[in-house]
C-alpha positions in Angstrom: 8.8 2.4 -3.8 7.6 1.1 -6.8 9.4 1.1 -10.2 7.4 3.0 -12.9 6.1 0.6 -15.7 7.5 0.1 -18.8 5.5 1.5 -21.6 7.3 -0.9 -24.0 6.6 -3.5 -22.0 2.9 -3.2 -21.1 2.2 -2.0 -25.2 4.2 -6.0 -26.5 2.1 -7.3 -23.3 -1.6 -5.6 -25.0 -0.5 -6.9 -28.3 0.4 -10.2 -27.2 -3.0 -11.1 -25.1 -4.8 -9.4 -28.0 -2.9 -11.9 -30.4 -3.3 -14.7 -28.3 -7.1 -13.9 -27.7 -8.1 -13.7 -31.4 -6.0 -16.3 -32.3 -7.6 -18.8 -29.9 -11.0 -17.7 -30.9 -10.1 -18.0 -34.2 -8.7 -21.3 -33.5 -11.8 -22.1 -31.8 -14.4 -21.5 -34.4 -11.5 -23.1 -37.3 -11.3 -26.2 -35.0 -15.5 -26.5 -34.8 -15.8 -25.7 -38.4 -13.4 -28.8 -39.3 -14.8 -31.0 -37.1 -18.2 -30.6 -38.3 -16.8 -30.8 -41.9 -15.2 -34.0 -40.8 -18.5 -35.6 -39.4 -20.0 -35.0 -42.8 -17.4 -36.0 -45.1 -17.3 -39.9 -42.8 -20.9 -39.8 -42.9 -21.3 -39.2 -46.6 -18.3 -41.8 -47.0 -20.5 -44.4 -44.9 -23.6 -43.8 -47.3 -21.7 -44.1 -50.2 -20.1 -47.5 -49.5 -23.5 -48.3 -48.4 -24.9 -47.4 -52.0 -22.0 -49.2 -53.3 -22.9 -52.5 -51.6 -26.7 -52.3 -52.3 -25.8 -52.0 -55.6 -23.2 -55.3 -55.5 -25.3 -57.4 -53.3 -28.8 -59.1 -53.6 -30.0 -62.3 -51.6 -29.0 -64.9 -54.9 -25.9 -63.4 -55.0 -25.3 -63.7 -51.1 -26.0 -67.3 -51.2 -24.1 -68.1 -53.9 -20.7 -66.2 -53.2 -21.3 -66.7 -49.5 -18.3 -69.1 -48.5 -15.9 -67.2 -50.8 -17.3 -63.4 -49.2 -16.7 -64.9 -45.7 -13.2 -65.9 -46.1 -12.4 -62.5 -47.8 -13.9 -60.9 -44.8 -12.2 -62.9 -42.3 -8.6 -62.7 -43.3 -6.4 -61.7 -40.7 -4.1 -59.5 -43.5 -4.3 -55.6 -42.9 -3.6 -53.0 -45.5 -3.6 -50.3 -43.0 -4.0 -49.7 -39.1 -7.7 -48.0 -39.2 -9.0 -51.7 -41.3 -9.7 -52.7 -37.7 -12.0 -49.4 -36.9 -14.4 -50.1 -40.3 -17.0 -53.1 -40.7 -19.7 -54.0 -42.8 -22.6 -56.2 -41.9 -25.8 -57.4 -44.0 -28.7 -58.6 -41.9 -32.1 -60.0 -43.0 -35.2 -58.9 -42.1 -35.4 -60.8 -38.7 -32.0 -58.6 -37.7 -29.8 -61.9 -38.2 -26.5 -61.4 -39.4 -26.0 -63.1 -42.9 -22.4 -61.4 -43.8 -20.4 -59.5 -41.8 -16.4 -58.2 -41.6 -14.0 -59.9 -39.0 -14.2 -56.5 -36.9 -17.9 -56.1 -36.5 -19.2 -55.5 -33.3 -22.4 -56.7 -31.8 -25.2 -55.1 -33.1 -27.7 -53.8 -30.9 -30.1 -55.8 -29.4 -33.0 -53.6 -30.3 -32.1 -53.7 -33.7 -31.0 -51.5 -36.4 -33.3 -49.3 -38.2 -32.2 -47.2 -41.4 -29.7 -44.2 -41.3 -27.7 -43.2 -38.6 -27.3 -44.7 -35.6 -24.7 -44.4 -32.7 -23.7 -47.3 -30.3 -21.2 -48.5 -28.1 -19.9 -52.0 -27.7 -17.1 -53.2 -25.3 -16.9 -49.5 -24.4 -16.1 -48.6 -27.6 -18.5 -46.0 -29.8 -19.2 -47.1 -33.1 -21.4 -44.9 -35.5 -23.2 -46.7 -38.4 -24.8 -46.2 -41.3 -28.5 -49.1 -42.2 -29.3 -49.0 -46.0 -32.4 -50.9 -46.5 -31.9 -52.9 -49.8 -33.3 -51.9 -53.1 -34.3 -55.5 -54.6 -34.5 -57.7 -51.5 -35.6 -57.4 -47.9 -31.8 -57.0 -46.7 -30.5 -54.4 -44.5 -26.8 -53.2 -45.7 -25.1 -51.8 -42.5 -21.4 -50.3 -42.4 -20.2 -48.2 -39.7 -17.0 -47.3 -37.9 -15.1 -46.5 -35.0 -15.2 -43.0 -33.1 -11.4 -43.0 -32.9 -11.0 -42.4 -36.3 -12.7 -39.1 -36.1 -11.6 -37.9 -33.0 -8.0 -38.5 -34.1 -8.7 -36.9 -37.0 -10.3 -33.5 -35.1 -7.0 -34.2 -32.4 -4.8 -34.0 -35.7 -6.7 -30.9 -36.7 -6.5 -28.9 -33.6 -2.9 -29.6 -32.9 -2.0 -28.3 -36.0 -3.5 -25.2 -35.2 -2.4 -25.2 -31.5 1.4 -26.2 -32.3 2.4 -23.5 -34.7 1.1 -20.9 -32.5 3.3 -21.9 -29.7 6.3 -22.4 -31.8 5.5 -19.1 -33.4 5.0 -17.3 -30.0 8.5 -16.6 -28.9 9.7 -15.1 -32.4 6.7 -13.4 -32.3 7.4 -12.0 -29.0 11.0 -10.7 -30.4 9.6 -9.2 -33.0 7.0 -7.4 -31.2 9.7 -6.1 -28.5 12.1 -5.2 -31.4 9.0 -3.1 -33.7 7.5 -1.3 -30.4 11.1 -0.5 -29.3 11.7 1.0 -32.9 8.4 2.8 -32.8 9.0 4.4 -29.2 12.9 5.9 -30.6 11.2 9.0 -31.0 10.2 9.0 -27.2 13.6 8.0 -26.1 15.7 11.0 -28.2 13.2 13.6 -26.2 14.3 11.6 -23.3 17.8 11.9 -24.0 17.6 15.6 -25.0 15.8 16.3 -21.9 18.7 14.8 -19.9 21.2 16.8 -21.8 20.0 19.8 -20.8 22.3 22.3 -18.5 20.0 24.5 -16.5 22.7 27.5 -17.0 22.4 26.8 -20.7 18.9 25.5 -21.7 17.6 24.5 -25.1 14.8 24.1 -26.6 13.9 20.2 -27.6 14.4 19.3 -31.5 10.8 18.4 -32.4 12.1 17.3 -36.2 10.3 13.2 -36.5 8.3 13.8 -32.8 5.2 11.5 -33.7 2.1 13.3 -33.4 1.1 11.6 -30.4 3.7 13.2 -28.2 4.4 16.7 -30.0 1.5 18.5 -27.5 4.5 16.7 -24.4 7.4 18.6 -26.9 5.6 21.7 -27.1 4.8 21.6 -23.5 8.8 20.7 -22.3 9.4 23.9 -24.5 7.5 26.4 -23.0 8.2 25.0 -19.8 12.5 25.2 -21.0 11.6 28.8 -22.2 9.5 29.6 -18.9 12.6 28.5 -16.8 15.3 30.0 -19.0 13.8 33.4 -18.8 13.1 33.0 -15.1 17.2 31.9 -14.6 17.8 34.6 -16.7 16.5 37.2 -14.3 17.3 36.0 -11.6 20.9 35.6 -12.3 20.5 39.2 -13.8 18.9 40.9 -10.5 21.7 38.8 -8.2 24.4 40.3 -10.5 23.1 43.8 -10.7 22.2 44.0 -6.8 25.8 43.1 -5.8 27.3 45.5 -8.1 24.9 48.2 -6.9 25.8 47.1 -3.0 29.5 46.8 -3.3 30.3 50.8 -3.2 27.7 51.5 -0.5 29.3 48.7 1.9 32.5 50.3 1.1 31.9 53.5 1.7 29.9 52.4 4.9 32.9 50.7 6.0 35.1 53.5 5.6 32.5 55.9 7.6 32.6 53.3 10.5 36.4 52.8 10.7 36.3 57.3 10.8 33.6 57.2 13.5 36.0 54.5 15.5 38.7 56.7 15.2 37.1 59.8 16.3 34.7 58.5 19.0 35.5 58.5 22.5 33.1 56.5 23.9 33.7 52.8 24.8 30.2 51.5 24.3 30.3 53.7 20.9 33.3 52.1 19.8 32.4 48.2 20.5 29.1 48.9 18.6 30.8 50.3 15.7 33.2 47.5 16.1 30.3 44.9 16.0 28.5 47.0 12.9 32.4 47.2 11.2 32.0 43.1 11.8 28.8 42.7 10.2 29.6 44.9 7.0 32.3 42.7 6.5 30.4 39.8 6.1 27.8 41.4 4.0 30.7 42.8 1.6 31.8 38.8 1.9 28.6 37.6 1.1 28.1 40.2 -1.9 31.5 39.2 -3.2 30.4 35.5 -3.0 26.9 36.2 -4.8 29.1 38.3 -7.5 31.2 35.7 -8.2 28.9 32.9 -7.8 27.0 34.9 -10.7 29.6 35.5 -12.9 30.4 31.3 -12.6 26.9 30.4 -13.5 27.2 32.9 -16.3 30.4 31.5 -17.7 30.0 30.0 -21.5 30.3 26.4 -22.1 32.5 27.1 -24.9 35.2 28.5 -22.9 38.2 27.7 -24.3 40.1 25.1 -21.9 44.0 25.1 -22.0 46.2 22.7 -20.3 46.5 23.3 -16.7 49.6 22.3 -14.4 47.0 22.2 -11.1 49.9 21.5 -8.5 51.7 24.5 -10.0 48.3 26.9 -9.7 48.0 25.2 -6.2 51.6 26.1 -4.7 51.4 29.8 -6.6 47.7 30.6 -5.1 48.8 29.4 -1.8 51.6 31.3 -1.7 49.4 34.6 -1.8 47.0 33.4 0.6 49.8 32.3 3.4 49.9 36.1 4.4 46.2 35.8 5.7 46.2 32.4 7.0 49.6 34.1 9.2 47.2 36.8 10.3 44.7 34.0 12.1 47.9 32.0 13.5 47.0 29.1 10.6 49.7 27.2 9.2 49.2 26.9 5.5 51.3 24.4 3.9 51.4 22.4 0.6 52.1 18.9 0.4 54.6 19.2 -3.1 53.2 15.9 -6.0 55.9 14.4 -7.7 53.2 13.1 -10.2 52.0 14.7 -13.6 48.9 16.8 -12.7 48.1 18.9 -15.8 44.6 18.4 -16.6 42.5 20.6 -19.1 40.8 23.3 -17.8 40.1 27.2 -17.7 43.0 28.3 -15.6 41.1 31.6 -14.1 37.8 29.0 -12.6 40.3 26.6 -11.4 42.5 29.1 -9.2 39.3 30.4 -7.8 38.1 26.7 -6.9 41.5 26.8 -5.3 41.2 30.0 -3.1 37.5 29.5 -2.3 38.6 26.2 -0.6 41.7 27.5 1.1 39.4 30.5 2.3 36.7 28.3 3.3 39.7 26.4 5.4 41.3 29.5 7.0 37.6 31.2 7.6 36.6 28.4 9.7 39.8 27.9 11.3 41.1 28.6 14.8 44.5 30.0 15.9 47.2 27.4 15.6 45.3 25.4 13.1 46.8 23.5 10.2 45.9 23.6 6.5 47.3 21.0 4.0 46.6 20.9 0.4 47.8 18.4 -1.8 47.7 17.8 -5.7 48.0 14.0 -7.0 47.7 12.0 -10.0 45.5 8.8 -9.3 44.2 6.1 -12.4 41.9 8.1 -14.6 41.2 11.1 -12.3 43.6 13.6 -10.6 42.8 14.8 -7.0 43.3 18.1 -5.3 42.2 17.7 -1.4 42.3 20.3 1.4 42.7 18.9 5.1 42.4 21.2 8.0 42.3 20.5 11.7 39.5 22.8 12.5 36.7 21.9 14.2 35.0 19.9 11.1 31.6 18.6 10.5 29.7 15.3 11.5 28.2 13.3 8.8 24.5 15.3 8.9 26.6 18.5 8.7 28.6 17.0 5.4 25.6 16.4 3.8 24.1 19.5 3.5 27.6 21.4 3.3 27.5 21.9 -0.9 24.3 23.4 -0.4 23.5 27.2 -0.9 23.7 29.5 2.6 24.6 26.6 4.5 26.6 27.7 7.7 27.8 25.1 10.3 29.3 25.7 13.5 29.8 29.0 14.6 27.2 31.0 12.8 29.3 34.6 13.6 32.1 33.9 11.4 32.4 35.7 8.2 31.4 32.6 6.2 28.3 33.3 3.8 27.9 29.6 3.0 28.6 29.8 -0.7 32.3 28.6 -0.7 31.5 25.1 -1.7 28.6 26.0 -3.6 31.2 27.9 -6.0 33.7 24.8 -5.8 30.7 22.5 -6.8 29.9 24.5 -10.0 33.4 24.9 -11.1 34.3 20.9 -10.5 31.5 20.3 -12.0 32.4 22.3 -15.5 35.6 20.2 -15.2 34.2 17.1 -15.1 34.7 16.9 -11.3 33.0 15.9 -8.7 33.3 17.1 -5.0 33.6 14.7 -1.6 33.6 15.6 1.8 34.9 13.5 4.6 36.9 13.4 8.1 40.4 14.5 7.6 43.6 12.7 8.7 44.3 16.0 10.8 41.3 15.6 12.6 38.9 18.4 11.3 37.4 18.1 7.5 38.7 17.2 4.2 37.5 18.5 0.7 38.6 16.1 -2.1 38.2 17.6 -5.6 38.3 14.2 -8.3 38.4 15.6 -11.8 38.0 12.6 -14.4 40.7 13.0 -17.2 38.5 10.2 -19.2 
């Protein structure tokens, strides 16, 4: 089964992808604009240099100072590494170089025309600007290698890209936490839903809920209201029906007993005994339904007291011993030397023990043994009921906590509600029910009450 996608992660990635897209497009636009501006600045610099040289150089000054200019331009001492990327040359009308700097490349054979020209020499690209002298027939040429422009462009590009890469982790972290803060109201609604108790449903608090999820909260509150009303009607119906059925069933049982005493027909007596058994089973079911209804109506604010579970078990088992003996079942309590006190409602815990022992007696056969033990373990108190009865297999144990589930002999007195009542009481006391194979060979029911 696929895991549900995280809204927080999805929103983060949406924002990050949008941010990266916009930043990339902006970077490309800035890069292209900067490159174009750099080209224009460098071109303007070449033009300006050529005009300055035009004002300084003439054929007469060139002839008189040729040796001095040649020595200066041929100097190997460099003031800057980019110096070798720049050159100047002066050509006569035939294209012959009258003067040139040391780094000047070999100019194109086809000659140089006034204006901007680009060419390659020894695998290196050069950009030149040629200007006709305003006083003579000379041609002044200044140029630079394309590496200068390429490095400037790369510098601008890296200046845009590197900060983006360095800022991406903190931006991701910041977005993650900002979106988390924005989603806190949704988490608050989720926490309120998770804390709902089906026996005491409460409307979700709408204070601080964002406008976008208000319809969802309103729908949940409407559903909670409908569920609470339906549950209340069901609970009231079960309680009222159980009360109404008890007296007629008791009267019917008395009438059947009277009919058995007065009847002389053997077949009629057998039928009446079967009827009596069915009435007892139905009475037991009504009693269990009434107990379950009362349990589910119990208020969560019911005052708890300190209950000695071991002493409670001993007293309850003493009162049920006669019933076990009537069915030839041995009922024993294994005393504990540990402190088994816990906070709880004494009446509910007594009902829990009664249902556990009653369940073992109902499903046990003559000669069975039922052992009840209460002990303290780290952080919890455990109550276990073992029997040597028929027990339940793994599949049956998985279903046994469901209401009205009856395994094995369906003609018994059990209504399939005993363990459901036990689970409800255990849950109200921070306990959980575990079913396993007993050391006596039958079923072991263990209740673990957390003390934390």
